[in-house]
Residue, then its C-alpha position, 0 to 999 in steps of 0.5 A: m766158544d770162549e776161543l772163537i769169541q776171542r779170536r773175533v775180540q782180537r781182530l776187532n782190537k787190530l781194526m782199532d789200531k788200524g783206525i777203523n771203528p766198525f761200530n761208528e758205521t751208520n750209512f752205506e749206500k747200496t744200489k740192489y738188493s742180492s735178489e734184484i742183482k740175480k733177476q736182472f743179470s739171470k741171463l748172462t751166460n757161464g763165464e761172462i763178466t759185465d761192467k755194471f757196477e753194483k753196491v750190495s750190503g748184508r752179512i757174511m754167512s760163510i766164507r770159502i778161501h781156495g788159494g788166491v781165491a775167496f768165495v763169501d756168501l752175503l746175505d741181505a733182506k731179500g736173499k743170498l748172494q755170491l761175493l768174489f775176492r781175488k788175490d790178484s786184482e783186488g789184493e787189498s780187499f782180499e787181504f782185509l777179508q783174511e785178516y779182519l773178517d768173519e762169518g757174522d759180520f756185517i759189510g758193504v761192497g761194491g765190485v762188477i757182476l759176472k757168472t761163474k763157470r758154474g752159473e752163480i750170479s756172483l759181484k767181483v768186489s773191489e770196494l769193501k767197508i766193514l759195517s759192524k763187527s760180530l763178536r759171537p760166531l753163529p751157529s753152523e750153516w750146516y747143521g743149523l739152529k736146532d735147539v727149539e727152546k733156543r730158537y724161540r730164545q734167540r729169535y733173531v739167531d733164528l731168523v738169521m739162520n733160517e730162511e723159511v722163518r724170516n719167509n714166514f715173518k713177511k708172510i705174517s705181516a702180508f696176512v696182518n696188512g690184508m686184514r686191514e685192507y679189506m676191513l677198510s674197503q668195507g667201511f671200517t674205522e680202525v681204532n685203538t682201545p685202552i690196554l690198562q683198564p680199571i675192570y678187566g672184561g669181554a673173555f674169562a681169563k686171569p689178567f695180569k695186574t699192575h697200579h697206577n702210581f698217579l691214580k693210586q688205584d690198582m689196573f689190569l692189562r686188558i684180556a680182550p677189547e671187547l667192551y670198549l669196541k662194543r662202546l664204540i657200536v653204542g656211541g654211534m660208530e657203525k663199523v669199527f675193528e682193532f688189531a689187539t695187543c692182549f694179555r692172559n696170565e694163563s698158562v704157556d706152551s709152544r702154541h700159547n703165548p701170555e701176550f698175544v695179537q687178535m683182531e676183533f670187529y663190531q658191526a651194528f644192524t647185522d646178527y651172526k650170519g652176517m657176521m660169518k660171512l665177513s669172517e671168511k671173506v676177511i681170512s680168505y682174502a688175507v691168505k690170497k694176499a700172504m700166500g698168493t692162492t687161497k689153497i694152501k697145504y698145511q701138514e700134508k693136508e690142502i685147506e681151501f679158504a674161498p668162501p663160502w665155507r661149511r657151516i655146522t654147528m658144535g654139537d652136530s660137530l662133536k656128532e661126527k666125532g661120536i659124541d652126543i651131548d644132547n642124551m648125555t648129563d651135565e655130569q657126563i660132559l664135564s667128566l668127558a671134557k676133563k678126560r679131553r684136557n688132561k690126554s691134550t696137556s699131557s702130550w704137551 
């Protein structure tokens, strides 16, 4: 690793000696994203070259040099595009690639669009500008980033190497925006309530504690926005909701984080049945916004989010699993709960 980094530092120093500081570059005006180019020129025949000049920018993911020809995979926000460098026609760009560039570097390029004999839409590079130098190598593209802990601790590396993870981030954004869009369409008002609270409440959880220097008092990071949202209802705001960042000073595992976002909403003049109807509608709407359908597959199971959803009490759901709490004492219920909890935590 040290040798790989040192090689990149040497290339950076050579760039600086040449009067090029890649960390001073702040702007590159691209004309299209990779996916837009692939879509626009998809009907080209194999081997066809256009006179259409385009400019793209992104990160170098791989470099393959074969004699006087080099192929580079460029990753941008919407996909990958193959770049073609030829020593005979654009020797300066080809030599710059060989001399100064590595996987992970950010570059901006310009050139005409073509379709290779193998059917790959590509950009034949005639203009090249380095936008930032990567001093650390990327994980192997063939083996990817397999260490789960490293994936979560170095999320930026996970995003670079895993297209599925990047797509998941986009789906989460579309889902949240879908929830917000639906709530606003139903006459709800989005609000922001205090994160620092003198008295925490709204849920049973252990809070994070901090100190307000000016007020000279201890305060807590909220564990839920519930109490403040209810005060708004008392104040006459009939429908309110909030995407609230909350904090719970408790255990951490692959499914639980002490810092998280939850959406809470409150509405006057309705009951829990009305809130159930609203819940299924907002979730199904958001699922369709994110996935394009209300029917998705998760862990080999197909889930339909379109309303209406099945209604079942907690007691009846337990009976379906062979647990009848109506005929159990409190001690028996507590003992069973502890056994189940111990069994689930041991599997973490």
